[in-house]
C-alpha positions as CSV (number, residue, x, y, z in Angstrom):
1,S,23.4,0.9,9.1
2,S,20.2,2.7,10.3
3,G,21.0,5.8,8.1
4,S,19.2,7.1,5.0
5,T,19.8,7.1,1.3
6,T,18.1,9.8,-0.8
7,L,17.5,9.0,-4.5
8,N,16.9,12.0,-6.8
9,G,17.2,10.7,-10.3
10,Y,17.9,7.5,-12.2
11,T,21.0,5.7,-13.7
12,T,19.9,4.7,-17.2
13,A,17.7,5.9,-20.1
14,A,15.2,3.3,-18.8
15,K,14.9,5.3,-15.6
16,Y,16.0,2.5,-13.3
17,T,16.5,4.0,-9.9
18,M,17.2,0.8,-7.9
19,G,18.2,-2.3,-9.7
20,W,19.5,-5.8,-8.9
21,G,21.0,-8.6,-11.0
22,S,19.3,-12.0,-10.7
23,S,22.1,-13.3,-8.5
24,A,22.6,-10.1,-6.5
25,T,22.4,-10.3,-2.7
26,F,21.1,-7.3,-0.8
27,S,20.7,-6.3,2.8
28,H,18.7,-3.2,3.7
29,G,20.8,-2.6,6.8
30,G,17.9,-1.2,8.8
31,G,18.0,2.1,6.9
32,T,15.6,4.4,5.0
33,V,15.4,4.9,1.3
34,I,13.9,8.3,0.3
35,F,12.6,8.9,-3.2
36,V,12.5,12.6,-4.1
37,Y,12.8,12.8,-8.0
38,A,10.3,15.0,-9.9
39,G,9.3,12.3,-12.4
40,T,9.3,8.6,-12.8
41,Q,11.6,6.3,-10.8
42,L,11.7,2.6,-11.4
43,F,12.5,-0.6,-9.5
44,D,14.3,-3.2,-11.5
45,S,15.1,-6.8,-10.4
46,A,16.3,-9.3,-13.0
47,S,14.3,-12.6,-13.1
48,N,11.7,-10.8,-10.9
49,V,13.5,-11.8,-7.7
50,A,11.5,-10.4,-4.7
51,R,13.3,-7.7,-2.7
52,T,13.1,-6.3,0.8
53,L,13.7,-2.7,1.8
54,N,13.5,-1.4,5.4
55,N,11.9,2.1,5.5
56,V,10.5,3.7,2.3
57,Q,9.6,7.3,1.9
58,L,8.1,9.2,-1.1
59,N,8.6,13.0,-1.0
60,N,7.9,14.8,-4.2
61,A,4.5,15.7,-5.6
62,A,5.6,15.0,-9.1
63,L,7.2,11.6,-8.2
64,V,5.8,8.3,-9.7
65,L,7.5,5.3,-8.1
66,R,6.8,2.0,-9.8
67,H,8.4,-1.1,-11.4
68,A,10.3,-1.4,-14.7
69,D,8.6,-3.3,-17.5
70,G,9.2,-7.0,-17.3
71,T,11.6,-6.7,-14.3
72,G,9.2,-5.7,-11.6
73,F,9.0,-7.7,-8.4
74,N,7.1,-8.3,-5.2
75,L,8.3,-5.7,-2.7
76,T,8.4,-6.1,1.1
77,V,8.9,-3.1,3.3
78,A,10.2,-4.5,6.6
79,G,9.9,-1.1,8.4
80,T,7.6,1.8,7.7
81,F,6.0,3.1,4.4
82,T,5.5,6.8,4.2
83,A,4.0,8.4,1.0
84,T,4.2,12.1,2.0
85,L,4.1,13.3,-1.6
86,G,3.8,11.5,-4.9
87,Q,2.5,8.2,-6.1
88,F,3.5,4.6,-5.6
89,I,2.1,2.2,-8.2
90,S,2.5,-1.5,-7.6
91,A,2.8,-2.5,-11.2
92,D,5.2,-2.5,-14.2
93,I,5.3,0.8,-16.2
94,T,4.4,-0.4,-19.7
95,S,2.7,-3.8,-19.5
96,G,0.9,-3.0,-16.2
97,T,1.9,-6.4,-14.8
98,S,0.8,-6.4,-11.1
99,R,3.3,-6.7,-8.3
100,N,2.6,-7.3,-4.7
101,L,3.4,-5.0,-1.7
102,T,3.8,-6.1,1.9
103,V,4.4,-3.6,4.7
104,T,5.4,-4.9,8.0
105,G,5.5,-1.7,10.0
106,T,3.2,1.4,10.1
107,S,2.1,3.2,6.9
108,S,1.3,6.9,6.4
109,I,-0.2,8.0,3.1
110,T,-0.7,11.6,2.2
111,G,0.1,11.0,-1.5
112,T,-1.2,8.0,-3.4
113,C,-0.7,4.2,-3.0
114,T,-2.2,2.4,-6.0
115,P,-2.3,-1.4,-6.7
116,G,-1.9,-3.1,-10.0
117,A,-5.0,-4.7,-11.5
118,T,-4.5,-7.9,-9.5
119,S,-1.9,-6.9,-6.9
120,T,-2.0,-8.1,-3.4
121,M,-1.4,-5.3,-0.9
122,T,-0.8,-6.5,2.7
123,F,-0.4,-4.1,5.6
124,N,0.6,-5.7,8.9
125,G,1.1,-2.4,10.8
126,A,-1.3,0.4,11.4
127,I,-2.2,2.6,8.4
128,T,-3.1,6.3,8.3
129,V,-4.5,7.8,5.2
130,N,-4.2,11.6,5.7
131,A,-6.0,14.5,4.2
132,G,-5.3,14.5,0.4
133,G,-4.1,10.9,0.5
134,T,-5.6,7.9,-1.4
135,L,-5.1,4.2,-0.8
136,G,-6.4,1.7,-3.4
137,G,-8.1,1.8,-6.8
138,N,-11.0,0.3,-8.8
139,S,-9.5,-3.0,-9.8
140,A,-9.5,-6.7,-8.8
141,Y,-6.7,-6.3,-6.3
142,I,-6.5,-7.9,-2.9
143,L,-6.3,-5.6,0.1
144,D,-5.4,-7.3,3.4
145,L,-5.3,-5.0,6.4
146,N,-4.1,-6.7,9.6
147,A,-3.9,-3.7,12.0
148,D,-5.8,-0.5,12.8
149,L,-6.9,1.7,9.9
150,N,-7.3,5.5,10.2
151,T,-8.8,7.0,7.1
152,S,-10.9,9.7,8.8
153,A,-9.3,12.4,6.6
154,G,-8.4,10.6,3.4
155,T,-9.8,8.4,0.6
156,L,-10.1,4.7,0.5
157,S,-10.8,3.0,-2.8
158,C,-11.9,-0.6,-2.2
159,P,-11.3,-3.5,-4.6
160,N,-14.1,-4.1,-7.0
161,A,-16.4,-7.2,-7.1
162,S,-13.6,-9.4,-8.5
163,G,-11.2,-8.4,-5.7
164,T,-10.9,-9.2,-2.0
165,F,-10.8,-6.8,1.0
166,T,-10.3,-8.2,4.5
167,F,-9.9,-6.2,7.7
168,S,-8.7,-7.8,10.9
169,G,-7.6,-4.7,12.9
170,A,-9.2,-3.6,16.1
171,T,-10.3,-0.1,14.9
172,W,-11.2,1.5,11.6
173,N,-11.9,5.3,11.5
174,S,-14.3,5.5,8.6
175,P,-12.9,7.6,5.7
176,T,-13.9,11.1,4.5
177,T,-14.4,9.4,1.0
178,L,-15.1,5.7,0.7
179,T,-15.3,4.4,-2.9
180,T,-16.8,0.9,-2.7
181,N,-16.3,-0.1,-6.4
182,S,-19.1,-2.7,-5.9
183,G,-16.8,-4.8,-3.7
184,T,-17.3,-6.6,-0.4
185,V,-15.5,-5.8,2.9
186,Q,-14.9,-8.8,5.1
187,F,-14.3,-8.2,8.8
188,D,-12.3,-11.2,10.1
189,R,-10.9,-10.2,13.5
190,V,-11.7,-13.7,14.7
191,G,-12.3,-14.1,18.4
192,A,-12.2,-10.3,19.0
193,K,-14.1,-7.1,18.4
194,A,-13.6,-4.8,15.4
195,T,-14.8,-1.2,15.9
196,M,-15.9,1.2,13.2
197,L,-15.5,4.9,14.4
198,G,-16.3,8.3,13.0
199,N,-18.7,8.8,10.1
200,D,-22.0,7.1,11.0
201,S,-23.2,7.6,7.4
202,T,-20.5,5.5,5.8
203,Q,-22.1,3.2,3.3
204,F,-20.6,-0.1,2.1
205,N,-21.6,-2.0,-1.0
206,A,-21.5,-5.3,0.9
207,V,-20.2,-6.5,4.2
208,T,-19.4,-9.9,5.6
209,V,-18.5,-10.7,9.2
210,A,-16.4,-13.8,9.8
211,A,-17.5,-16.4,12.4
212,D,-16.4,-15.4,16.0
213,T,-15.9,-11.7,14.9
214,I,-17.8,-9.0,16.7
215,L,-18.4,-5.8,14.7
216,N,-19.1,-2.7,16.7
217,T,-20.2,0.3,14.8
218,S,-20.2,2.9,17.6
219,A,-17.4,4.7,19.4
220,A,-18.3,3.1,22.7
């Protein structure tokens, strides 16, 4: 169904909040899962089988949502990703093993969305990082943004020099705080124009512009 499920706790001492056996089948049903626990909540998927949820919401300032140790998985959010409060970490809790995150719909981040050390984070819908929100971290992760990015009130922490950051959206409102971490931003909106809006004093560590991409740094 298109309803919602609110999760305020966990089922085992290991703090598993959503878990699947290796042969389990699962359909998200077009609904929304809302995580609201004041503490750690863990995803668990035996044999590291990738899983898909529809809409995901985080809504508690003390919440840390991440993956269980050794049983984390690559997560796809087929709908929207909304981190109103709390932190999502795309890595296992103890080992720190990186897991990937793909969001198909729009994303709104007022909390924190943090990659693992080598995670791939792919956003195919428009992203807004609101005041008080942070996207990214200082690690060798891959950030692939394929739609508009509005970070005019939030913080964007880019991959470091060992990571990769590509932007192929039409418009990027430059952030209140941009932490470059010595990385490179590649604009790859091939055959079209990418426009940077907002803070004219935004400073990047390094920028590359793909062939057939037009980079416009004014609001015109």
